[in-house]
SERODO-74865 format. One record per residue (C-alpha): residue number from 1; x, y, z; residue in one letter. Coordinates in nm, 2 decimals. Example, Ala and Ser with C-alpha at 12.3 -4.5 7.8 and 13.67 -1.06 7.14 Angstrom:
2
<r i="1" X="1.23" Y="-0.45" Z="0.78" aa="a"/>
<r i="2" X="1.37" Y="-0.11" Z="0.71" aa="s"/>
This chain:
168
<r i="1" X="18.44" Y="23.61" Z="7.63" aa="m"/>
<r i="2" X="18.59" Y="23.28" Z="7.53" aa="a"/>
<r i="3" X="18.38" Y="22.98" Z="7.51" aa="q"/>
<r i="4" X="18.45" Y="22.70" Z="7.77" aa="a"/>
<r i="5" X="18.63" Y="22.40" Z="7.62" aa="p"/>
<r i="6" X="18.43" Y="22.09" Z="7.53" aa="t"/>
<r i="7" X="18.45" Y="21.85" Z="7.82" aa="r"/>
<r i="8" X="18.52" Y="21.50" Z="7.68" aa="i"/>
<r i="9" X="18.51" Y="21.15" Z="7.84" aa="v"/>
<r i="10" X="18.69" Y="20.87" Z="7.67" aa="i"/>
<r i="11" X="18.54" Y="20.51" Z="7.72" aa="v"/>
<r i="12" X="18.78" Y="20.26" Z="7.57" aa="d"/>
<r i="13" X="18.93" Y="19.94" Z="7.71" aa="d"/>
<r i="14" X="19.26" Y="19.97" Z="7.52" aa="h"/>
<r i="15" X="19.47" Y="20.17" Z="7.76" aa="a"/>
<r i="16" X="19.73" Y="20.27" Z="7.50" aa="l"/>
<r i="17" X="19.47" Y="20.41" Z="7.26" aa="l"/>
<r i="18" X="19.28" Y="20.59" Z="7.54" aa="a"/>
<r i="19" X="19.59" Y="20.75" Z="7.67" aa="e"/>
<r i="20" X="19.70" Y="20.86" Z="7.32" aa="s"/>
<r i="21" X="19.36" Y="21.01" Z="7.25" aa="l"/>
<r i="22" X="19.37" Y="21.18" Z="7.59" aa="g"/>
<r i="23" X="19.71" Y="21.33" Z="7.51" aa="a"/>
<r i="24" X="19.58" Y="21.46" Z="7.18" aa="w"/>
<r i="25" X="19.27" Y="21.60" Z="7.33" aa="i"/>
<r i="26" X="19.45" Y="21.80" Z="7.61" aa="i"/>
<r i="27" X="19.67" Y="21.96" Z="7.35" aa="r"/>
<r i="28" X="19.36" Y="22.11" Z="7.18" aa="q"/>
<r i="29" X="19.27" Y="22.45" Z="7.33" aa="p"/>
<r i="30" X="18.89" Y="22.40" Z="7.26" aa="d"/>
<r i="31" X="18.89" Y="22.05" Z="7.44" aa="f"/>
<r i="32" X="18.92" Y="21.94" Z="7.80" aa="a"/>
<r i="33" X="18.97" Y="21.58" Z="7.90" aa="l"/>
<r i="34" X="18.71" Y="21.52" Z="8.17" aa="a"/>
<r i="35" X="18.80" Y="21.16" Z="8.23" aa="g"/>
<r i="36" X="18.86" Y="20.81" Z="8.10" aa="r"/>
<r i="37" X="18.69" Y="20.47" Z="8.17" aa="a"/>
<r i="38" X="18.80" Y="20.12" Z="8.06" aa="e"/>
<r i="39" X="18.46" Y="19.95" Z="8.04" aa="d"/>
<r i="40" X="18.10" Y="20.03" Z="7.98" aa="g"/>
<r i="41" X="17.98" Y="20.03" Z="8.34" aa="e"/>
<r i="42" X="18.27" Y="20.26" Z="8.45" aa="a"/>
<r i="43" X="18.19" Y="20.48" Z="8.15" aa="g"/>
<r i="44" X="17.82" Y="20.50" Z="8.26" aa="w"/>
<r i="45" X="17.92" Y="20.60" Z="8.62" aa="d"/>
<r i="46" X="18.18" Y="20.85" Z="8.49" aa="l"/>
<r i="47" X="17.94" Y="21.02" Z="8.26" aa="c"/>
<r i="48" X="17.67" Y="21.04" Z="8.53" aa="l"/>
<r i="49" X="17.92" Y="21.19" Z="8.77" aa="a"/>
<r i="50" X="18.10" Y="21.43" Z="8.54" aa="l"/>
<r i="51" X="17.82" Y="21.52" Z="8.29" aa="k"/>
<r i="52" X="18.06" Y="21.57" Z="8.00" aa="p"/>
<r i="53" X="17.96" Y="21.76" Z="7.68" aa="d"/>
<r i="54" X="18.08" Y="21.47" Z="7.46" aa="l"/>
<r i="55" X="18.16" Y="21.10" Z="7.52" aa="a"/>
<r i="56" X="18.39" Y="20.92" Z="7.28" aa="l"/>
<r i="57" X="18.29" Y="20.56" Z="7.31" aa="v"/>
<r i="58" X="18.44" Y="20.24" Z="7.18" aa="d"/>
<r i="59" X="18.17" Y="20.00" Z="7.05" aa="i"/>
<r i="60" X="18.34" Y="19.68" Z="7.19" aa="d"/>
<r i="61" X="18.36" Y="19.72" Z="7.57" aa="l"/>
<r i="62" X="18.37" Y="19.48" Z="7.86" aa="p"/>
<r i="63" X="18.09" Y="19.47" Z="8.12" aa="k"/>
<r i="64" X="17.85" Y="19.69" Z="7.91" aa="l"/>
<r i="65" X="17.85" Y="19.70" Z="7.53" aa="d"/>
<r i="66" X="17.94" Y="20.05" Z="7.39" aa="g"/>
<r i="67" X="17.62" Y="20.08" Z="7.20" aa="l"/>
<r i="68" X="17.41" Y="19.98" Z="7.50" aa="e"/>
<r i="69" X="17.60" Y="20.25" Z="7.69" aa="l"/>
<r i="70" X="17.52" Y="20.52" Z="7.44" aa="v"/>
<r i="71" X="17.16" Y="20.41" Z="7.43" aa="k"/>
<r i="72" X="17.14" Y="20.46" Z="7.81" aa="r"/>
<r i="73" X="17.33" Y="20.79" Z="7.80" aa="l"/>
<r i="74" X="17.09" Y="20.93" Z="7.54" aa="l"/>
<r i="75" X="16.79" Y="20.85" Z="7.77" aa="v"/>
<r i="76" X="16.95" Y="20.98" Z="8.09" aa="k"/>
<r i="77" X="17.15" Y="21.27" Z="7.94" aa="m"/>
<r i="78" X="16.97" Y="21.37" Z="7.61" aa="p"/>
<r i="79" X="17.20" Y="21.68" Z="7.56" aa="a"/>
<r i="80" X="17.53" Y="21.47" Z="7.56" aa="i"/>
<r i="81" X="17.70" Y="21.44" Z="7.22" aa="r"/>
<r i="82" X="17.81" Y="21.09" Z="7.14" aa="l"/>
<r i="83" X="18.08" Y="20.98" Z="6.90" aa="l"/>
<r i="84" X="18.15" Y="20.61" Z="6.86" aa="t"/>
<r i="85" X="18.47" Y="20.44" Z="6.74" aa="m"/>
<r i="86" X="18.56" Y="20.09" Z="6.64" aa="s"/>
<r i="87" X="18.80" Y="19.87" Z="6.45" aa="g"/>
<r i="88" X="18.50" Y="19.69" Z="6.31" aa="r"/>
<r i="89" X="18.35" Y="19.80" Z="5.98" aa="m"/>
<r i="90" X="18.12" Y="19.50" Z="5.90" aa="d"/>
<r i="91" X="17.76" Y="19.56" Z="5.79" aa="p"/>
<r i="92" X="17.61" Y="19.44" Z="6.12" aa="y"/>
<r i="93" X="17.82" Y="19.68" Z="6.33" aa="t"/>
<r i="94" X="17.74" Y="19.96" Z="6.09" aa="i"/>
<r i="95" X="17.37" Y="19.88" Z="6.11" aa="w"/>
<r i="96" X="17.38" Y="19.87" Z="6.49" aa="r"/>
<r i="97" X="17.56" Y="20.21" Z="6.50" aa="v"/>
<r i="98" X="17.31" Y="20.35" Z="6.25" aa="a"/>
<r i="99" X="17.02" Y="20.24" Z="6.48" aa="q"/>
<r i="100" X="17.18" Y="20.37" Z="6.80" aa="s"/>
<r i="101" X="17.11" Y="20.75" Z="6.78" aa="g"/>
<r i="102" X="17.48" Y="20.85" Z="6.81" aa="v"/>
<r i="103" X="17.61" Y="21.16" Z="6.64" aa="h"/>
<r i="104" X="17.91" Y="21.01" Z="6.47" aa="g"/>
<r i="105" X="18.13" Y="20.71" Z="6.40" aa="y"/>
<r i="106" X="18.50" Y="20.69" Z="6.32" aa="i"/>
<r i="107" X="18.73" Y="20.40" Z="6.26" aa="e"/>
<r i="108" X="19.01" Y="20.35" Z="6.51" aa="k"/>
<r i="109" X="19.25" Y="20.34" Z="6.21" aa="t"/>
<r i="110" X="19.17" Y="20.71" Z="6.13" aa="s"/>
<r i="111" X="19.44" Y="20.97" Z="6.14" aa="r"/>
<r i="112" X="19.44" Y="21.19" Z="6.45" aa="p"/>
<r i="113" X="19.36" Y="21.51" Z="6.26" aa="e"/>
<r i="114" X="19.05" Y="21.34" Z="6.11" aa="v"/>
<r i="115" X="18.95" Y="21.24" Z="6.46" aa="l"/>
<r i="116" X="18.99" Y="21.59" Z="6.59" aa="m"/>
<r i="117" X="18.78" Y="21.73" Z="6.30" aa="k"/>
<r i="118" X="18.51" Y="21.47" Z="6.37" aa="t"/>
<r i="119" X="18.51" Y="21.55" Z="6.75" aa="i"/>
<r i="120" X="18.47" Y="21.92" Z="6.67" aa="r"/>
<r i="121" X="18.19" Y="21.86" Z="6.42" aa="t"/>
<r i="122" X="18.00" Y="21.64" Z="6.67" aa="v"/>
<r i="123" X="18.08" Y="21.88" Z="6.97" aa="a"/>
<r i="124" X="17.94" Y="22.17" Z="6.77" aa="n"/>
<r i="125" X="17.61" Y="22.00" Z="6.71" aa="g"/>
<r i="126" X="17.68" Y="21.83" Z="6.38" aa="g"/>
<r i="127" X="17.69" Y="21.47" Z="6.28" aa="v"/>
<r i="128" X="17.99" Y="21.30" Z="6.13" aa="s"/>
<r i="129" X="18.00" Y="20.94" Z="6.00" aa="f"/>
<r i="130" X="18.32" Y="20.82" Z="5.83" aa="s"/>
<r i="131" X="18.32" Y="20.75" Z="5.45" aa="p"/>
<r i="132" X="18.37" Y="20.38" Z="5.52" aa="v"/>
<r i="133" X="18.06" Y="20.39" Z="5.74" aa="f"/>
<r i="134" X="17.85" Y="20.56" Z="5.47" aa="e"/>
<r i="135" X="17.98" Y="20.33" Z="5.20" aa="k"/>
<r i="136" X="17.89" Y="20.01" Z="5.39" aa="v"/>
<r i="137" X="17.56" Y="20.16" Z="5.50" aa="k"/>
<r i="138" X="17.47" Y="20.25" Z="5.14" aa="q"/>
<r i="139" X="17.60" Y="19.94" Z="4.96" aa="e"/>
<r i="140" X="17.52" Y="19.66" Z="5.20" aa="w"/>
<r i="141" X="17.23" Y="19.77" Z="5.40" aa="l"/>
<r i="142" X="17.04" Y="19.86" Z="5.08" aa="s"/>
<r i="143" X="17.05" Y="19.50" Z="4.96" aa="q"/>
<r i="144" X="16.72" Y="19.31" Z="4.96" aa="p"/>
<r i="145" X="16.87" Y="19.03" Z="5.17" aa="e"/>
<r i="146" X="17.01" Y="19.27" Z="5.45" aa="a"/>
<r i="147" X="16.92" Y="19.12" Z="5.78" aa="f"/>
<r i="148" X="16.71" Y="19.41" Z="5.90" aa="q"/>
<r i="149" X="16.48" Y="19.32" Z="5.61" aa="k"/>
<r i="150" X="16.46" Y="18.95" Z="5.67" aa="i"/>
<r i="151" X="16.46" Y="18.93" Z="6.05" aa="l"/>
<r i="152" X="16.17" Y="19.04" Z="6.27" aa="s"/>
<r i="153" X="16.24" Y="19.31" Z="6.54" aa="d"/>
<r i="154" X="16.24" Y="19.04" Z="6.80" aa="r"/>
<r i="155" X="16.49" Y="18.83" Z="6.60" aa="e"/>
<r i="156" X="16.71" Y="19.14" Z="6.56" aa="q"/>
<r i="157" X="16.70" Y="19.20" Z="6.94" aa="e"/>
<r i="158" X="16.80" Y="18.84" Z="7.01" aa="v"/>
<r i="159" X="17.09" Y="18.87" Z="6.76" aa="l"/>
<r i="160" X="17.21" Y="19.20" Z="6.92" aa="r"/>
<r i="161" X="17.21" Y="19.04" Z="7.27" aa="r"/>
<r i="162" X="17.40" Y="18.73" Z="7.15" aa="v"/>
<r i="163" X="17.66" Y="18.95" Z="6.98" aa="v"/>
<r i="164" X="17.69" Y="19.16" Z="7.30" aa="a"/>
<r i="165" X="17.75" Y="18.85" Z="7.50" aa="g"/>
<r i="166" X="17.41" Y="18.85" Z="7.68" aa="w"/>
<r i="167" X="17.34" Y="18.54" Z="7.89" aa="g"/>
<r i="168" X="17.70" Y="18.47" Z="7.97" aa="r"/>
């Protein structure tokens, strides 16, 4: 008996990218596109309603930050597989992703076949973080002056909220 395809939700505010990803996903026999959302709040509602196997989440989302979304999803739906993507590769973003509990990270500049391989790895219970992610994490975050070593937990939380646009 054939295994059911992995049901995927895409949460990305860039319509062209989301539609292109959706088109790639539906061409894969082991994947099914369950739905798309353009902001974090809509992504939350969609995931709660559809209960996908995997959510592909942009980090920078309107209304609800992508990493806040994945944090909430992990609490509410612990079995969901979470793959984040971003155009950002700075140390702070990498650190936030590393702290989030997601199962993978890929740059938006990656080739489609790399994305498909990454989705398959994460969907099948593995973890997959891009080489750039691993390089930044190893090189920068191991430095003695890395902000997670000089800021208190509370200062880090305030910084995360400011970056996410909290208080606007």
